[in-house]
N, C-alpha and C positions, 0 to 999 in steps of 0.2 A: 151141158154145164153140170157140175157137181153141186146139185141143189142142197144136199145135206151139209156139205162143207161150207157153202155160202151161208146157210142158216146158222151154223155153229159160229162162224166168224162174226156175224151180226148180233148173235146172242151173248157175246161177251159183255159183262156188266159195264165195263168202262166205256165201250162203244155205244151201248144202249143209252147210258146216262148222258153221254156227250150229245148224241143225236137228239135226245128229248129236250135238252137245254136249248138247242138251236131251233127245234120245232116250236117250242113254247114262245120263242122270240119271233116267230113268224118268218124264220129264215131257213135256209137249206144247208146241209153239209153232206158230203159224200166221201166215202173212202176212195182212194185213188192209188193206182200204181202197183207196187210189189205185193201188197197183201192180197189183192184180187188175182194177180198173175199166179202167185204161188198156190193160192187156194184152188185155182182151176186145174193145176197140174199135180194136186195132192202133195204139195211140199209144205213143210212147216213154215208158218208166217214168222218172219224175223222182225220186220219194221211195219208200223202202222202209220200211214200218211193219209191226210184228208184234205179236202178243198171246200171252200165256201165263198159265196159272193160278198160276205161281210168284210169290211175293211179292217185292218189290224187293230185300230183303236176300239172298234165295236167288239171284236173278239176278246181283247183284253178286258173290256168292261164286263163282258159275260162271265169270263173266268173268275174275275175278282168278286163279282156278285155272288157266285156260288162257291167261293173260297177254294178254288182249284189252284193248286200249285202250278207254276209255269216258268218257262225260261224264254226270254225274248232276245237272245243273242243274235238271231237272224232276222230281226224285225225289219231291217232295211230292205229285205227281199220279201216281206209280207208273211214271214213264217214265225210261228210261235209253237213251242213245245208245251203240251199239257200233260200233267202227271195224274193219272187216275188208277186207283187200285193196283199200284205197282206196275202200271203200263205207261209207256211213253207214246203219246200220240202227237204227231206233227200236224198242225192246222195252218194251211196256207191260203191266203186270199187269191182268188182267181186273178190271173195276170197275164200280160204279154211281156216278153223280154225284148227290149229294144237296145240298140247300140251295144249288142253283146260282143265282148272281146275276151276270149278264153273263159276263165272262171268268173269273170266280172261282167255285170250287166246292169242296165237301168231297167226299172220295172214300171209298167203302166197297169193299174188295176182295171179290171173289167167285170162285167156281169155275164159275159158270154163264155159258156163252158167249152165250146169248141175252140175258141181262141186260146183258152188255157191249155187244152189238149195239144194244140198245134206247136207249142213251145217245147214239148217233151221229146225225148230222144227216139224211142222205139214204139212201134204201134201197140205192143202188148203192155207197155208201161203207161199208156194213155187210156186205160180202162177205169171207169168210175162206177161205184156201187152205191145205190140209194138204200134207205132203210126198208123200202118195200121189196128189196132183192132185185130191183131192176138194174141191169148192167148197161151202162151208157158207153157205147163203143163207136167213136167217130171215125176211126181209121182201120177198121177190120182187124183189130188186134187179137180178138178171140180166135178168129180164123187162122191168123198167122201162128198163134200159139199152138193150135191143134196140128198145124202143118210143120211145126218146128222150124219156123223161119224167123230170122232176126231182121226186121225191116225198119229202116229209118223213116221218120215222118218228114215228108217234103223232100227237097233236093238233098241227096246224100252229101255232096261236096260242101254245100252251105252249112249243113248241120255239124259236120266235122270241124269246119273252120270256126264255127261259133264256140265250140268247146272241144279241144283236142283230147280231153279225157274220154270222150265218147269212143275213141279208137279202142281203148283198153276195156271199156264197158262192153263194147261189141264182142271182143274175144271172151270176156267173162261170161256173157250170156250164151255163148256157144256151149258152155258147160252145163247149161240147163237140160240139154237133151242128149239121149243116147246116140242118136244119129241126126244131128242138125242138118237142115236143108240149106246149104251154103250157096248164096247167089254170087256168081263170079264177078258181076259188075260192082256189087257192094264191096266184095273182097278187094278188088283192084283199087277202089277209092280209099279204103281203109289203109292199105299198104302204102299207097302213094304218099300219105301224110305222116308216116311214122317218124321220119327224121325231123320233120318240122315240129312234131309234138315234143320231141326231146329238147328243143330250144325253148318252147313256151312253158312246158310243165316242169315243176321241180322234181327232183329224184324222189323225194319223200312222198309226194302225191302219187306218182306212178307206182312206187313200191306198195303203198296202201291198197291200190286197186288190184295189183297183181296178187297180193296176199289173199284177197277175197276169192280169187279163182280157185284156190286150193280147197275151199269150202263148198264148191259147186257139186251137184250130184255126179257129174261126169267131168272131172277136172282135166283129164287128158285132152278133151276136145278143145280146151282153151289154148293148148300149145301145139296140137297136132291136127293135120288133116290127112286121113288115112295113115300112111306111115311116114309122111313128110312133116318135118318141123316147120311151123309158121316162121316167116322171115322176121317177124317182130322180136322173137325170142333171141336170136343171134345179134340183131341190131341193138337191142337193149343191153345184152351182155357186153358188147363192145363199148357201148356208151358208159356203162357203170365202171368198166375197167379204165377207160380213158379219164373219167372224172374221179377215179379212186373212191368210188362209193361202195365201201366194204359192206355196209349194212344191206344194200341191195343185192350184192353178190352172194352174201351168206344166206339171207332170208328168202331170196327169190330165185336167183339163177341156179345156185347149188341144189335147191329143193326141186326145181324143174328137172335138172339133170338126173337127180336121184329117182324121180318118178319115171322118167323116160327110160332110164337104164334098168 
């Protein structure tokens, strides 16, 4: 573990202040997901997400008490955005996702950190970090990160069907590594549901996820395996042409082709 980087992450004034507020309230808050993942691989942190057992109304009361600006547009999912020292920190109540259908789900709040971890997509996105620098790792995410593996939590097929955007997130995270360790079973399941994803997801949602791939450390790995283009690229190109989605063709497909060529 990169202890210095972890220390620097937790030493940010906005994070220290937020953690102190929850501590004084006799509750807990931990960072979760991308900020820990990126810190462990020496990548600049883009987004800061956190999790807490406190329910949303309690979180709102705390933020109001300390005059912290917030946005509650995702309150129905238990998420609130806090604005501290020009930082945006998402605070989400521990939850289970039930009756999930695509991007929509019903939530059940919980006090169980592992149940919250179980709803997440990949093992290295289910890492939690406490103020004492303890990394809580329920699914061996740190090991998978070191081994450059993208592993779904739970049954691969079930996780994809819950949210088809995970297909494109899978390909995006291949771009985290110079030489990702690709599991053939995982790959076959992901490719199996590409056509179905095009029925469920909107073109705009897919385009936004593809655009993120260009900002990955190794973007070619999102589109290629060795010298072979992934099937999803051509399938998506055909779909954008068929649906006359010019924005997707111009911003995504043409850009992929320019990188490849």
